[in-house]
N, CA and C of each residue as an Amber inpcrd file, in Angstrom:
protein
   519
  68.1620000  77.7900000 163.2190000  69.0410000  78.6360000 163.9560000
  70.4200000  78.0200000 164.0630000  70.4190000  76.7090000 164.3630000
  71.7080000  76.0320000 164.4290000  72.3980000  76.0950000 163.0800000
  71.5960000  76.0230000 162.0430000  72.1550000  76.0600000 160.7070000
  72.7900000  77.4230000 160.4490000  72.1430000  78.5050000 160.8470000
  72.6720000  79.8680000 160.6820000  73.9340000  80.0540000 161.5130000
  73.9260000  79.5050000 162.7160000  75.0920000  79.6240000 163.5910000
  76.2630000  78.8720000 162.9830000  75.9970000  77.7180000 162.4080000
  77.0370000  76.9100000 161.7830000  77.6060000  77.6360000 160.5650000
  76.7460000  78.2670000 159.7870000  77.1950000  79.0280000 158.6100000
  78.0230000  80.2240000 159.0660000  77.5790000  80.8790000 160.1530000
  78.3000000  82.0330000 160.6730000  79.6640000  81.6150000 161.1920000
  79.7260000  80.5350000 161.9250000  81.0140000  80.0560000 162.4700000
  81.9170000  79.6200000 161.3180000  81.3510000  78.9220000 160.3550000
  82.1460000  78.4790000 159.1950000  82.6870000  79.6780000 158.4360000
  81.8310000  80.6740000 158.2510000  82.2590000  81.8820000 157.5460000
  83.3580000  82.5850000 158.3250000  83.2130000  82.6540000 159.6300000
  84.2020000  83.2750000 160.4860000  85.5270000  82.5250000 160.4090000
  85.4740000  81.2130000 160.4480000  86.6940000  80.3890000 160.3550000
  87.3660000  80.6140000 158.9970000  86.5840000  80.6270000 157.9280000
  87.1360000  80.8620000 156.5880000  87.7530000  82.2500000 156.5210000
  87.0600000  83.2580000 157.0670000  87.5710000  84.6340000 157.0540000
  88.8740000  84.7410000 157.8300000  88.9030000  84.1640000 159.0350000
  90.1210000  84.1950000 159.8670000  91.2510000  83.4530000 159.1490000
  90.9290000  82.3110000 158.5460000  91.9420000  81.5310000 157.8250000
  92.4960000  82.3300000 156.6530000  91.6150000  82.9670000 155.8860000
  92.0640000  83.7680000 154.7520000  92.8890000  84.9610000 155.2130000
  92.4840000  85.5600000 156.3050000  93.2360000  86.6920000 156.8500000
  94.6390000  86.2490000 157.2570000  94.7350000  85.0790000 157.8970000
  96.0450000  84.5600000 158.3270000  96.9100000  84.2300000 157.0960000
  96.3020000  83.6090000 156.1080000  97.0420000  83.2630000 154.8850000
  97.5380000  84.5330000 154.2050000  96.6560000  85.5470000 154.1510000
  97.0500000  86.8110000 153.5270000  98.1910000  87.4520000 154.3000000
  98.1090000  87.4640000 155.6000000  99.1530000  88.0550000 156.4490000
 100.4840000  87.3180000 156.2580000 100.4170000  86.0030000 156.2840000
 101.6360000  85.1950000 156.1000000 102.2010000  85.4330000 154.6910000
 101.3260000  85.4500000 153.7010000 101.7680000  85.6540000 152.3150000
 102.4360000  87.0200000 152.1510000 101.8510000  88.0780000 152.7540000
 102.4170000  89.4180000 152.6470000 103.8090000  89.4580000 153.2730000
 103.9740000  88.8390000 154.4350000 105.2890000  88.7900000 155.0810000
 106.2710000  88.0250000 154.2080000 105.8400000  86.8810000 153.6890000
 106.6940000  86.0640000 152.8380000 106.9930000  86.7790000 151.5160000
 106.0010000  87.4710000 151.0100000 106.1660000  88.1980000 149.7540000
 107.2370000  89.2800000 149.9040000 107.1850000  90.0080000 151.0150000
 108.1920000  91.0400000 151.2710000 109.5670000  90.3990000 151.4090000
 109.6280000  89.2780000 152.0810000 110.8930000  88.5540000 152.2560000
 111.4140000  88.0450000 150.9050000 110.5160000  87.5510000 150.0830000
 110.8950000  87.0720000 148.7460000 111.4110000  88.2270000 147.9010000
 110.7730000  89.3860000 147.9850000 111.2400000  90.5630000 147.2480000
 112.6420000  90.9650000 147.7040000 112.8890000  90.9360000 149.0130000
 114.2110000  91.2640000 149.5490000 115.2590000  90.2820000 149.0150000
 114.9110000  89.0100000 149.0210000 115.8400000  87.9800000 148.5430000
 116.1130000  88.1680000 147.0480000 115.0670000  88.4300000 146.2780000
 115.2530000  88.6560000 144.8390000 116.1310000  89.8790000 144.5760000
 115.9040000  90.9420000 145.3670000 116.7160000  92.1550000 145.2240000
 118.1690000  91.8550000 145.5810000 118.3620000  91.0980000 146.6550000
 119.7100000  90.7160000 147.0750000 120.4020000  89.8770000 146.0080000
 119.6770000  88.9550000 145.4000000 120.2390000  88.1170000 144.3280000
 120.6390000  88.9960000 143.1430000 119.7850000  89.9400000 142.7800000
 120.0860000  90.8420000 141.6670000 121.3390000  91.6750000 141.9600000
 121.4500000  92.1570000 143.2050000 122.6310000  92.9370000 143.5940000
 123.8980000  92.0800000 143.5280000 123.8060000  90.8500000 143.9890000
 124.9600000  89.9450000 143.9450000 125.3400000  89.6270000 142.5030000
 124.3500000  89.4570000 141.6400000 124.6420000  89.2210000 140.2320000
 125.3400000  90.4380000 139.6250000 124.8810000  91.6310000 140.0030000
 125.5020000  92.8680000 139.5310000 126.9500000  92.9420000 140.0090000
 127.1880000  92.5890000 141.2690000 128.5550000  92.5740000 141.8030000
 129.4140000  91.5840000 141.0260000 128.8340000  90.4460000 140.6950000
 129.5570000  89.4380000 139.9140000 129.9560000  89.9670000 138.5550000
 129.0490000  90.7050000 137.9250000 129.3520000  91.3080000 136.6250000
 130.4870000  92.3140000 136.7710000 130.4100000  93.1560000 137.8020000
 131.4640000  94.1490000 138.0320000 132.7960000  93.4700000 138.3100000
 132.7840000  92.4450000 139.1440000 134.0200000  91.7280000 139.4530000
 134.6120000  91.0840000 138.2030000 133.7650000  90.5400000 137.3610000
 134.2430000  89.9500000 136.1090000 134.8900000  91.0190000 135.2440000
 134.2670000  92.1820000 135.1710000 134.8380000  93.2880000 134.3900000
 136.1640000  93.7490000 134.9750000 136.2360000  93.8320000 136.2920000
 137.4750000  94.2580000 136.9540000 138.5920000  93.2650000 136.6560000
 138.3100000  91.9820000 136.7810000 139.3190000  90.9530000 136.5110000
 139.7650000  91.0270000 135.0530000 138.8310000  91.2110000 134.1420000
 139.1760000  91.3180000 132.7210000 140.0460000  92.5450000 132.4620000
 139.6900000  93.6660000 133.0810000 140.4700000  94.8970000 132.9150000
 141.8720000  94.7280000 133.4880000 141.9790000  94.1230000 134.6590000
 143.3020000  93.8750000 135.2450000 144.1390000  92.9770000 134.3410000
 143.5120000  92.0070000 133.7410000 144.2090000  91.1060000 132.8250000
 144.7420000  91.8730000 131.6170000 143.9270000  92.7560000 131.0830000
 144.3500000  93.5710000 129.9390000 145.4990000  94.4870000 130.3440000
 145.3830000  95.1000000 131.5130000 146.4380000  95.9970000 131.9880000
 147.7480000  95.2270000 132.1480000 147.6900000  94.0410000 132.7520000
 148.9040000  93.2390000 132.9260000 149.5140000  92.8720000 131.5800000
 148.6450000  92.5450000 130.6110000 149.1390000  92.1570000 129.2900000
 149.8450000  93.3240000 128.6150000 149.3030000  94.5500000 128.7530000
 149.8790000  95.6970000 128.0730000 150.9810000  96.3890000 128.8610000
 151.1430000  96.0680000 130.1270000 152.2130000  96.6730000 130.9300000
 153.5820000  96.3730000 130.3440000 153.7220000  95.2310000 129.7030000
 155.0110000  94.8770000 129.1160000 155.4090000  95.8420000 127.9970000
 154.4460000  96.5570000 127.4440000 154.7400000  97.4980000 126.3740000
 155.0280000  98.9090000 126.8930000 154.8490000  99.1150000 128.1830000
 155.0620000 100.4320000 128.7710000 156.4450000 100.5120000 129.3960000
 156.8790000 101.7180000 129.6450000 158.1680000 101.9190000 130.2840000
 158.1480000 101.3060000 131.6790000 159.2490000 100.6990000 132.0520000
 159.3300000 100.0950000 133.3800000 159.8010000 101.0940000 134.4240000
 160.1750000 102.2750000 133.9990000 160.6270000 103.3060000 134.9210000
 159.9590000 104.6250000 134.5720000 159.7720000 105.4700000 135.5610000
 159.1440000 106.7620000 135.2700000 160.1780000 107.8550000 135.0500000
 161.3620000 107.4460000 134.6480000 162.4150000 108.3960000 134.2920000
 162.6560000 108.3090000 132.7890000 163.1080000 109.4170000 132.1900000
 163.3040000 109.4810000 130.7430000 164.5490000 108.7530000 130.2560000
 165.4030000 108.2900000 131.1480000 166.6860000 107.7120000 130.7150000
 166.4840000 106.4870000 129.8160000 165.4500000 105.6950000 130.0650000
 165.2000000 104.5340000 129.2240000 164.9040000 104.9840000 127.7910000
 164.0480000 105.9840000 127.6440000 163.6760000 106.4930000 126.3280000
 164.8720000 107.1530000 125.6480000 165.6860000 107.8750000 126.4020000
 166.9080000 108.4710000 125.8590000 167.8290000 107.3810000 125.3070000
 167.9690000 106.3100000 126.0680000 168.8130000 105.1880000 125.6420000
 168.2650000 104.5180000 124.3850000 166.9430000 104.3300000 124.3350000
 166.3260000 103.7120000 123.1600000 166.5890000 104.5430000 121.9050000
 166.3850000 105.8620000 122.0000000 166.6140000 106.7360000 120.8430000
 168.0690000 106.6940000 120.4040000 168.9640000 106.7280000 121.3600000
 170.3940000 106.6880000 121.0500000 170.7700000 105.3680000 120.3700000
 170.2740000 104.2500000 120.9050000 170.5590000 102.9370000 120.3140000
 170.0120000 102.8310000 118.8930000 168.7850000 103.2750000 118.6820000
 168.1670000 103.2050000 117.3580000 168.9100000 104.1020000 116.3730000
 169.3500000 105.2760000 116.8340000 170.1320000 106.1700000 115.9690000
 171.4300000 105.4820000 115.5470000 172.1180000 104.8280000 116.4740000
 173.3500000 104.1040000 116.1500000 173.0860000 102.9820000 115.1470000
 172.0120000 102.2290000 115.3440000 171.6890000 101.0940000 114.4750000
 171.3520000 101.5330000 113.0500000 170.8160000 102.7290000 112.8870000
 170.3480000 103.1710000 111.5700000 171.2780000 104.1890000 110.9100000
 172.3780000 104.5460000 111.5720000 173.3230000 105.4960000 110.9920000
 172.8770000 106.9410000 111.0720000 171.9240000 107.2200000 111.8990000
 171.4170000 108.5780000 112.0790000 172.3260000 109.3080000 113.0670000
 172.6620000 110.5750000 112.7660000 173.4890000 111.3810000 113.6680000
 172.5870000 112.1430000 114.6290000 172.8240000 111.9670000 115.9120000
 172.0780000 112.7310000 116.9230000 172.7640000 114.0720000 117.1100000
 172.0740000 115.1440000 116.7870000 172.6250000 116.4790000 116.9930000
 172.3890000 116.9040000 118.4370000 171.1650000 116.6790000 118.9040000
 170.8440000 116.9920000 120.3000000 169.7200000 116.0790000 120.7570000
 169.6980000 115.8460000 122.0500000 168.6390000 115.0200000 122.6410000
 168.4430000 115.4950000 124.0760000 167.1920000 115.7220000 124.4630000
 166.9360000 116.1940000 125.8240000 165.5610000 115.7320000 126.3080000
 165.4820000 115.4220000 127.5970000 164.1830000 114.9980000 128.1340000
 163.2350000 116.1880000 128.2790000 161.9680000 115.9230000 128.1020000
 160.9200000 116.9270000 128.3360000 160.3210000 116.6630000 129.7180000
 159.5690000 117.6170000 130.2030000 158.9180000 117.4260000 131.4970000
 157.8440000 116.3490000 131.3930000 157.7800000 115.4380000 132.3740000
 156.7300000 114.4050000 132.3510000 155.3500000 115.0410000 132.4840000
 154.3610000 114.4080000 131.8470000 152.9790000 114.8650000 131.9510000
 152.2050000 113.8160000 132.7270000 151.6450000 114.2290000 133.8500000
 150.9270000 113.3240000 134.7420000 149.4780000 113.1560000 134.3050000
 149.0540000 111.9150000 134.1760000 147.6520000 111.5930000 133.9590000
 147.1030000 110.9690000 135.2350000 145.8630000 110.5360000 135.2060000
 145.2640000 109.9130000 136.3850000 145.9770000 108.6220000 136.7650000
 146.2210000 107.7850000 135.7760000 146.7750000 106.4590000 136.0350000
 148.1400000 106.2440000 135.3910000 148.6610000 107.2430000 134.7020000
 149.9130000 107.0820000 133.9730000 150.7110000 108.3760000 133.9660000
 151.9770000 108.2620000 133.5560000 152.8420000 109.4080000 133.3410000
 153.3380000 109.3060000 131.9050000 153.2220000 110.3830000 131.1390000
 153.7300000 110.4230000 129.7750000 155.1500000 110.9820000 129.8160000
 156.1050000 110.1910000 129.3470000 157.5130000 110.5770000 129.3260000
 157.8850000 110.9420000 127.9010000 158.4770000 112.1240000 127.6970000
 158.8060000 112.5880000 126.3520000 160.2650000 112.9880000 126.2540000
 160.7840000 112.8830000 125.0270000 162.1500000 113.2810000 124.7270000
 162.1180000 114.0760000 123.4280000 162.8270000 115.2140000 123.4070000
 162.9750000 116.0070000 122.1890000 164.3540000 115.7120000 121.6260000
 164.4270000 115.4910000 120.3230000 165.6990000 115.1820000 119.6930000
 165.7970000 115.9040000 118.3630000 167.0410000 116.1640000 117.9670000
 167.3080000 116.6940000 116.6410000 168.3140000 115.7540000 116.0130000
 168.0140000 115.2890000 114.8060000 168.8770000 114.3250000 114.1350000
 169.2230000 114.8200000 112.7380000 170.2930000 114.2390000 112.1990000
 170.6960000 114.5420000 110.8250000 170.8180000 113.2090000 110.1050000
 170.1720000 113.1150000 108.9480000 170.1640000 111.8540000 108.2220000
 169.6540000 112.0760000 106.8120000 169.7780000 111.0290000 105.9820000
 169.1260000 111.1050000 104.6800000 167.7470000 110.4700000 104.8040000
 166.9650000 110.5100000 103.7430000 165.5930000 110.0060000 103.8010000
 165.5310000 108.5190000 104.1440000 166.4330000 107.7450000 103.5460000
 166.4420000 106.3050000 103.8180000 166.7460000 106.0230000 105.2870000
 167.7440000 106.7230000 105.8150000 168.0860000 106.5400000 107.2340000
 166.9080000 106.9470000 108.1250000 166.2420000 108.0420000 107.7500000
 165.0960000 108.4970000 108.5370000 163.9820000 107.4470000 108.5190000
 163.7330000 106.8780000 107.3490000 162.7210000 105.8240000 107.2430000
 163.0600000 104.6230000 108.1020000 164.3310000 104.2080000 108.0770000
 164.7760000 103.0860000 108.9150000 164.6760000 103.4260000 110.3970000
 165.0190000 104.6670000 110.7370000 164.9540000 105.1310000 112.1250000
 163.5080000 105.0480000 112.6390000 162.5720000 105.5820000 111.8660000
 161.1640000 105.5670000 112.2560000 160.6470000 104.1370000 112.3350000
 161.0490000 103.3140000 111.3700000 160.6190000 101.9080000 111.3630000
 161.0910000 101.1860000 112.6210000 162.3520000 101.3740000 112.9910000
 162.8840000 100.7420000 114.2190000 162.1650000 101.2800000 115.4580000
 161.9190000 102.5800000 115.4520000 161.2330000 103.2120000 116.5870000
 159.8400000 102.6140000 116.7550000 159.1200000 102.4880000 115.6670000
 157.7540000 101.9710000 115.7150000 157.6940000 100.4680000 115.9800000
 158.7570000  99.7340000 115.6450000 158.7330000  98.2810000 115.8530000
 159.3430000  97.8860000 117.1950000 159.6340000  98.8500000 118.0260000
 160.1560000  98.5650000 119.3620000 159.1350000  97.7460000 120.1490000
 159.5970000  96.7850000 120.9550000 158.6430000  96.0000000 121.7580000
 157.8580000  96.8670000 122.7440000 158.4570000  97.9510000 123.2000000
 157.7520000  98.8670000 124.0830000 157.0270000  99.9120000 123.2450000
 155.9850000 100.4740000 123.8400000 155.2040000 101.5120000 123.1790000
 156.0250000 102.7890000 123.1350000 156.3990000 103.1990000 121.9300000
 157.0720000 104.4890000 121.7230000 156.2550000 105.2080000 120.6630000
 155.7910000 106.3890000 121.0170000 154.9140000 107.1450000 120.1220000
 155.6750000 108.3400000 119.5570000 155.5210000 108.5800000 118.2780000
 156.1070000 109.7370000 117.6320000 155.0830000 110.8650000 117.7170000
 155.3690000 111.8790000 118.5280000 154.3990000 112.9440000 118.7820000
 154.5030000 114.1100000 117.8050000 155.7280000 114.4370000 117.3750000
 155.9110000 115.5970000 116.5080000 157.1420000 115.3760000 115.6430000
 157.0580000 115.7900000 114.3700000 158.1810000 115.6900000 113.4380000
 158.2350000 116.9600000 112.6120000 159.4340000 117.5400000 112.5410000
 159.6680000 118.6850000 111.6560000 160.9110000 118.3630000 110.8490000
 160.7570000 118.1880000 109.5570000 161.8500000 117.7910000 108.6810000
 162.2410000 118.9600000 107.7910000 163.5300000 119.2760000 107.7750000
 164.0480000 120.3450000 106.9230000 165.1500000 119.7630000 106.0540000
 165.0050000 119.8950000 104.7400000 166.0170000 119.3940000 103.8130000
 167.2150000 120.3270000 103.8580000 168.4040000 119.7260000 103.9290000
 169.6500000 120.5010000 103.9020000 170.0860000 120.5870000 102.4420000
 170.0000000 121.7670000 101.8720000 170.3410000 121.9830000 100.4620000
 171.8470000 122.1450000 100.3190000 172.3950000 121.3770000  99.3920000
 173.8150000 121.5320000  99.0740000 173.9320000 122.5400000  97.9430000
 174.9490000 123.3450000  98.0130000 175.1380000 124.3290000  96.9440000
 176.4030000 123.9950000  96.1710000 176.4820000 124.5100000  95.0020000
 177.6760000 124.2940000  94.1740000 177.3560000 123.5010000  92.9330000
 178.3540000 123.3730000  92.0910000 178.1790000 122.6910000  90.8130000
 178.4040000 121.1880000  90.9160000 179.0300000 120.7230000  91.9990000
 179.4150000 119.3190000  92.0990000 178.3460000 118.4690000  92.7890000
 177.1280000 118.8530000  92.8130000 176.0830000 118.0760000  93.4800000
 175.8560000 116.8030000  92.6820000 176.0900000 115.6710000  93.3480000
 175.9010000 114.4080000  92.6250000 174.4250000 114.0060000  92.6370000
 174.0900000 113.1430000  91.7080000 172.6960000 112.7340000  91.5400000
 172.1970000 111.9770000  92.7610000 173.0520000 111.1570000  93.3840000
 172.6380000 110.3930000  94.5700000 172.2120000 111.3400000  95.6890000
 172.9380000 112.4340000  95.8640000 172.5960000 113.4170000  96.9060000
 171.2770000 114.1110000  96.5750000 171.0100000 114.2920000  95.2930000
 169.7450000 114.9190000  94.9120000 168.5710000 113.9640000  95.1380000
 168.7860000 112.6740000  94.9150000 167.7260000 111.6880000  95.0500000
 167.4530000 111.3380000  96.5220000 168.4640000 111.4300000  97.3610000
 168.3200000 111.0720000  98.7760000 169.0170000 112.1460000  99.6180000
 168.4420000 113.3510000  99.6500000 169.1280000 114.4690000 100.3090000
 169.1980000 114.3070000 101.8310000 170.1470000 115.0220000 102.4010000
 170.2460000 115.0520000 103.8610000 169.1450000 115.9360000 104.4230000
 168.7520000 115.6020000 105.6310000 167.7070000 116.3850000 106.2880000
 168.0640000 116.5620000 107.7580000 167.5910000 117.6500000 108.2960000
 167.6760000 117.8760000 109.7360000 166.2500000 117.6870000 110.2480000
 166.0950000 116.7900000 111.2270000 164.7690000 116.4310000 111.7060000
 164.6780000 116.7310000 113.2000000 163.6530000 117.4900000 113.5610000
 163.3390000 117.7060000 114.9770000 162.1450000 116.8180000 115.2820000
 162.2470000 116.0500000 116.3670000 161.1300000 115.1710000 116.6990000
 160.9500000 115.0740000 118.1980000 159.7410000 114.7370000 118.5590000
 159.4200000 114.4740000 119.9640000 158.7970000 113.0880000 120.0120000
 159.3790000 112.2400000 120.8500000 158.8440000 110.8830000 121.0360000
 158.4450000 110.7220000 122.4930000 157.5100000 109.8300000 122.7290000
 157.0580000 109.6390000 124.1130000 156.6880000 108.1790000 124.3490000
 156.6110000 107.8570000 125.6170000 156.1430000 106.5450000 126.0640000
 155.3380000 106.7670000 127.3280000 154.7220000 105.7240000 127.8250000
 153.8890000 105.8340000 129.0270000 154.4490000 104.9740000 130.1380000
 154.2690000 105.4510000 131.3490000 154.6030000 104.7000000 132.5490000
 153.3190000 104.6010000 133.3810000 152.9360000 103.3890000 133.7260000
 151.7170000 103.1840000 134.5160000 152.0290000 103.4220000 135.9860000
 151.2410000 104.2670000 136.6340000 151.4770000 104.5700000 138.0550000
 151.1950000 103.3710000 138.9280000
């Protein structure tokens, strides 16, 4: 009988001990899961922050290529200067309405120029090699035909043209 009582008490002690261990483990397990989830969330935040810093770095690097003002006068001045440098005659030049984007404003200028093919090529080359981003959005070229018997060969090989173009740049908000 004492032996049965001892086995019963031992079994009871083992059962109570296992129950306590299980209870403690379940509480700790839930806590460990919370901590693991928190660590994963923090790692995710770290990834996002790294991406944000990288994106800001890229934006800062490319800002130097964008217009520093949200007015068209800078672009008007650039076109006028490039026309002077390349011998292109500006017939007309006028700003277009700005186009608003989420994070930027697109500034455009419409111009009409008169030049020969070589001058036009130099004009476009200077425009495209500008340190700031200047995009050529539209070009319409019309050859100006000379009439008469005295047309020289040079004029035939490099005729004058009237060119309508729209150029634009971006301003970061």
